[in-house]
C-alpha positions as CSV (number, residue, x, y, z in Angstrom):
1,M,-21.0,13.9,-12.1
2,S,-19.3,10.8,-10.6
3,M,-15.8,9.8,-11.4
4,R,-17.1,6.6,-13.0
5,N,-19.4,8.6,-15.4
6,T,-16.6,11.0,-16.2
7,L,-14.2,8.1,-17.1
8,S,-17.0,6.5,-19.1
9,I,-17.5,9.7,-21.2
10,L,-13.8,10.1,-21.7
11,S,-13.4,6.5,-22.8
12,R,-16.2,6.8,-25.3
13,A,-14.6,10.0,-26.6
14,A,-11.3,8.3,-26.9
15,L,-12.8,5.4,-28.8
16,A,-14.6,7.8,-31.1
17,V,-11.3,9.5,-31.9
18,I,-9.6,6.2,-32.5
19,A,-12.5,5.1,-34.8
20,V,-12.2,8.3,-36.9
21,Q,-8.4,7.7,-37.1
22,F,-9.0,4.2,-38.3
23,A,-11.6,5.3,-40.8
24,L,-9.2,8.0,-42.2
25,A,-6.4,5.5,-42.4
26,S,-8.6,3.1,-44.3
27,I,-9.6,5.8,-46.8
28,A,-5.9,6.7,-47.3
29,A,-5.0,3.1,-47.7
30,A,-7.8,2.6,-50.3
31,Q,-6.5,5.4,-52.5
32,T,-5.5,3.9,-55.9
33,K,-2.4,5.6,-57.4
34,V,-2.9,6.7,-60.9
35,T,-0.5,8.5,-63.2
36,I,-2.3,10.3,-66.0
37,G,-0.5,11.4,-69.2
38,V,-1.8,14.5,-71.0
39,P,-0.5,16.8,-73.7
40,P,0.0,20.6,-72.9
41,V,-3.3,21.7,-74.6
42,P,-6.3,23.3,-72.8
43,E,-8.7,20.6,-73.8
44,F,-6.8,18.2,-71.5
45,V,-7.5,20.3,-68.4
46,L,-10.1,18.1,-66.8
47,P,-7.8,15.7,-64.9
48,M,-5.9,18.8,-63.7
49,I,-9.1,20.2,-62.3
50,A,-10.0,16.8,-60.7
51,V,-6.6,16.8,-58.9
52,E,-6.7,20.4,-57.8
53,K,-10.3,20.3,-56.6
54,G,-10.0,16.9,-54.9
55,Y,-12.5,15.1,-57.1
56,F,-10.2,12.2,-57.7
57,K,-9.5,11.8,-54.0
58,D,-13.2,11.7,-53.4
59,Q,-13.3,8.6,-55.6
60,G,-10.4,6.9,-53.9
61,I,-7.8,8.0,-56.5
62,E,-4.4,9.5,-55.8
63,A,-3.7,11.0,-59.1
64,T,-0.5,12.5,-60.6
65,I,-0.5,14.5,-63.8
66,R,2.4,14.0,-66.3
67,I,2.6,16.5,-69.2
68,I,3.8,14.7,-72.4
69,P,4.1,16.8,-75.5
70,G,3.1,15.0,-78.7
71,G,1.8,11.9,-76.9
72,Q,3.0,9.3,-79.4
73,S,4.6,7.3,-76.5
74,M,1.5,7.1,-74.4
75,P,-0.1,3.9,-75.7
76,A,3.1,1.9,-75.0
77,A,3.3,3.6,-71.6
78,L,-0.2,2.4,-70.8
79,Q,0.6,-1.1,-71.9
80,S,3.7,-1.2,-69.7
81,D,1.8,0.4,-66.8
82,S,4.2,3.4,-66.5
83,L,1.0,5.3,-67.1
84,Q,-2.4,4.0,-65.8
85,V,-4.6,6.5,-67.8
86,A,-3.7,8.7,-70.8
87,A,-5.4,11.1,-73.1
88,L,-5.2,9.5,-76.5
89,S,-6.6,10.7,-79.8
90,T,-9.5,8.4,-80.7
91,A,-7.8,7.7,-83.9
92,S,-4.6,6.6,-82.1
93,L,-6.6,4.3,-79.8
94,I,-8.2,2.7,-82.9
95,Q,-4.8,2.3,-84.6
96,V,-2.9,0.8,-81.7
97,T,-5.7,-1.5,-81.0
98,D,-5.6,-2.6,-84.7
99,S,-1.9,-3.2,-84.1
100,G,-2.5,-5.5,-81.2
101,L,-2.5,-3.4,-78.0
102,D,-5.3,-4.1,-75.6
103,L,-6.6,-0.7,-74.5
104,V,-10.0,0.5,-73.4
105,V,-11.9,3.8,-73.0
106,V,-12.1,4.9,-69.3
107,S,-13.8,8.3,-70.1
108,G,-14.6,10.5,-73.0
109,G,-12.8,13.8,-73.2
110,A,-14.4,16.2,-75.7
111,I,-16.8,16.5,-78.6
112,A,-15.8,18.3,-81.8
113,S,-18.4,20.4,-83.6
114,V,-18.6,21.7,-87.1
115,D,-18.6,25.2,-85.6
116,D,-15.2,24.7,-83.9
117,T,-12.5,27.3,-84.8
118,N,-9.9,26.3,-82.2
119,Y,-8.0,24.1,-84.7
120,G,-7.2,24.1,-88.4
121,I,-4.5,24.7,-91.0
122,V,-2.5,28.0,-91.0
123,A,-0.9,28.8,-94.3
124,G,2.4,30.7,-94.2
125,A,2.3,34.5,-94.7
126,N,4.1,34.2,-98.0
127,S,3.1,30.8,-99.1
128,G,0.6,31.8,-101.8
129,I,-2.0,29.4,-100.3
130,E,-5.5,30.8,-100.5
131,K,-7.7,27.8,-101.4
132,P,-7.5,24.0,-100.8
133,E,-6.0,23.1,-104.2
134,D,-3.1,25.5,-103.5
135,F,-1.7,23.0,-101.0
136,I,-0.8,20.5,-103.8
137,G,3.0,20.2,-103.8
138,K,3.4,22.0,-100.5
139,K,4.6,20.9,-97.0
140,I,2.4,21.0,-94.0
141,G,3.8,20.7,-90.5
142,T,1.7,18.4,-88.3
143,P,1.8,17.3,-84.6
144,G,2.4,13.6,-85.5
145,L,1.9,11.5,-88.6
146,G,-1.1,9.2,-88.5
147,T,-2.6,11.1,-85.6
148,F,-6.1,12.6,-85.4
149,F,-5.1,16.0,-86.8
150,H,-3.3,14.4,-89.7
151,I,-6.3,12.1,-90.4
152,M,-8.8,15.0,-90.2
153,A,-6.7,17.1,-92.6
154,R,-6.5,14.3,-95.1
155,E,-10.3,13.8,-94.8
156,W,-10.8,17.5,-95.3
157,F,-8.7,17.5,-98.4
158,R,-10.5,14.4,-99.7
159,R,-13.9,16.2,-99.2
160,K,-12.5,19.3,-101.0
161,G,-11.5,17.2,-104.0
162,V,-7.8,17.5,-103.3
163,D,-5.5,14.4,-103.5
164,W,-3.7,14.6,-100.1
165,R,-1.1,12.1,-101.5
166,K,0.3,15.1,-103.4
167,I,0.9,17.0,-100.2
168,T,3.9,16.4,-97.9
169,F,3.2,16.2,-94.2
170,V,6.1,16.9,-91.9
171,E,6.0,15.7,-88.3
172,S,6.8,18.0,-85.4
173,T,5.5,19.0,-81.9
174,F,2.9,21.6,-81.1
175,P,5.4,24.2,-79.7
176,Q,7.7,24.0,-82.7
177,L,5.1,24.3,-85.4
178,A,5.0,28.1,-85.5
179,D,8.9,28.2,-85.6
180,L,8.8,25.9,-88.7
181,L,6.3,28.2,-90.4
182,K,8.3,31.3,-89.5
183,A,11.5,29.8,-90.9
184,R,9.6,28.7,-94.0
185,T,10.7,25.1,-93.5
186,V,7.0,24.3,-94.2
187,D,4.4,26.1,-96.2
188,A,1.6,25.6,-93.6
189,V,1.0,24.0,-90.2
190,L,-1.9,22.0,-88.8
191,S,-2.4,22.9,-85.2
192,T,-4.7,23.8,-82.3
193,N,-4.9,26.7,-79.8
194,P,-2.9,28.1,-78.2
195,F,-0.3,27.1,-80.8
196,L,-2.6,27.9,-83.7
197,Q,-2.8,31.5,-82.5
198,R,1.0,31.8,-82.4
199,A,1.3,30.4,-85.9
200,A,-1.4,32.8,-87.2
201,A,0.4,35.9,-85.8
202,P,1.1,38.7,-88.4
203,G,4.2,38.1,-90.3
204,I,4.1,34.3,-89.7
205,G,0.7,33.1,-90.7
206,G,-1.6,34.0,-93.6
207,K,-5.0,32.4,-94.4
208,V,-6.4,30.1,-91.7
209,F,-8.6,27.1,-92.8
210,H,-11.0,26.0,-90.0
211,I,-11.4,22.5,-91.3
212,A,-14.0,21.4,-88.7
213,A,-16.8,23.0,-90.8
214,D,-16.4,20.3,-93.4
215,L,-15.9,17.2,-91.2
216,P,-18.4,14.9,-89.5
217,D,-20.2,16.5,-86.6
218,R,-19.8,15.3,-83.0
219,L,-16.4,13.6,-83.6
220,P,-14.7,12.6,-80.3
221,P,-11.2,14.0,-80.9
222,F,-9.7,12.2,-77.9
223,V,-10.6,9.9,-75.0
224,Y,-9.0,8.8,-71.7
225,A,-7.8,5.2,-72.0
226,S,-6.1,2.6,-69.9
227,S,-4.9,-1.0,-70.5
228,R,-7.7,-3.5,-70.3
229,A,-5.7,-5.3,-67.6
230,W,-5.6,-2.2,-65.4
231,A,-9.3,-1.4,-65.9
232,D,-10.3,-4.9,-65.1
233,A,-8.1,-5.0,-62.0
234,H,-9.2,-1.5,-60.8
235,R,-12.9,-1.4,-61.7
236,Q,-13.8,0.9,-58.9
237,A,-11.1,3.4,-59.8
238,A,-11.9,3.2,-63.5
239,T,-15.5,4.1,-62.7
240,G,-14.5,6.7,-60.2
241,F,-12.2,8.3,-62.8
242,K,-15.2,9.2,-65.0
243,L,-17.3,10.4,-62.1
244,A,-14.4,12.8,-61.0
245,M,-14.1,14.0,-64.6
246,D,-17.9,14.7,-64.7
247,K,-17.4,17.0,-61.7
248,A,-14.4,18.6,-63.5
249,V,-16.6,19.3,-66.5
250,A,-19.1,21.1,-64.3
251,F,-16.4,23.2,-62.8
252,E,-14.9,24.1,-66.2
253,Q,-18.4,25.2,-67.5
254,G,-19.0,27.3,-64.4
255,D,-15.6,29.0,-64.0
256,L,-13.5,29.3,-67.1
257,P,-11.0,31.8,-65.6
258,A,-10.3,29.5,-62.7
259,T,-10.0,26.6,-65.1
260,L,-7.4,28.4,-67.2
261,E,-5.5,29.3,-64.1
262,I,-5.3,25.6,-63.2
263,F,-4.2,24.8,-66.7
264,G,-1.5,27.5,-66.5
265,K,-0.2,26.1,-63.3
266,Y,0.5,22.7,-64.9
267,V,1.9,23.8,-68.3
268,K,3.7,26.9,-66.9
269,M,1.9,29.3,-69.2
270,P,1.9,33.1,-68.4
271,P,-1.4,34.8,-67.4
272,E,-1.4,37.1,-70.4
273,V,-1.4,34.1,-72.7
274,L,-4.0,32.2,-70.6
275,K,-6.4,35.1,-71.1
276,T,-6.5,34.5,-74.8
277,L,-7.4,30.8,-74.6
278,T,-10.7,29.1,-75.3
279,I,-11.6,25.5,-74.6
280,N,-13.5,23.2,-76.9
281,K,-16.6,21.5,-75.7
282,L,-15.6,18.9,-73.1
283,D,-17.7,15.8,-72.6
284,T,-16.9,12.6,-70.8
285,N,-19.6,10.6,-72.7
286,V,-18.6,8.8,-75.9
287,T,-20.3,6.0,-77.7
288,P,-19.2,3.3,-80.2
289,Q,-21.2,5.0,-82.9
290,Q,-19.1,8.2,-82.5
291,V,-15.9,6.1,-82.6
292,Q,-17.2,4.6,-85.8
293,L,-16.9,8.1,-87.5
294,W,-13.2,7.8,-87.1
295,V,-13.1,4.2,-88.3
296,D,-14.9,5.3,-91.5
297,M,-12.3,8.0,-92.2
298,M,-9.3,5.8,-91.4
299,E,-10.6,3.0,-93.6
300,K,-10.8,5.5,-96.5
301,Q,-7.2,6.3,-95.8
302,D,-6.2,2.6,-95.8
303,M,-5.0,2.8,-92.2
304,L,-6.6,-0.3,-90.7
305,R,-6.0,-4.0,-91.2
306,N,-7.5,-6.0,-88.3
307,F,-9.8,-3.7,-86.5
308,K,-13.1,-5.4,-85.7
309,S,-15.5,-3.1,-83.9
310,P,-15.6,0.0,-81.8
311,D,-17.6,-2.0,-79.2
312,A,-14.3,-3.8,-78.3
313,L,-12.9,-0.5,-77.0
314,F,-15.5,-0.2,-74.2
315,R,-15.4,-2.0,-70.9
316,K,-18.1,-4.6,-70.3
């Protein structure tokens, strides 16, 4: 081979390397930074999976997970852009929109079923509560007032013929609920796994009321939302977010142990506790008709003033 041919081949190889480097640099530069707020509950594992498995990166998203117990601060954090995406209860999204914040759905998160037993009301071991009407005059600890658990519980009592106005709801955080029940500060707690399991432990909890059985089927308990301004300015990232979450759903459905291991990494939960967890049905698809189920319940509880239509919560 002549020296000229050799130099030509080397030149082409060098150019190819440079081209690859430029391409990689372009991909890195195109990454949209997104901070995602989620509560420390297994149903919020999807964005954790999408980070760990690289699904967000495949969509040009450089994602950071921020664990936020309770989640009441997240709507304001979205509006101020300290969070770009957050897991919000569907009821909370409706309520803050009714109050004037301009937020939209980026992705669905889960679908509740009448068969769900992963959340409910745990009566105290010595509370004397055995049936719905026994709650009258009692105190129930709940993870947030006006949130979706609170709304579902009030709807459950309404359907059971119990006036929820005669029940006192006490706001707390998920990790503290079992302690409140153990200390008899409250007579019952409204919670979800893994916190429900702790509250139902012998000596702390008594009868467990799985309220989903008496609520509307296919309720979307939460969604992933952003400000409308962010979604409009980052349309590709907003679309890519859901595509990455779809892949995360497939991963969760195919490998629950690995999913729980990822969840444990983010919430610092020991393996022996992780083994006891289950995850509600996750689904990134949600429709205005499903959101309307929440609107109907909230209107019965006189919670809305200016809310127009669930269609306004979805990007055009």
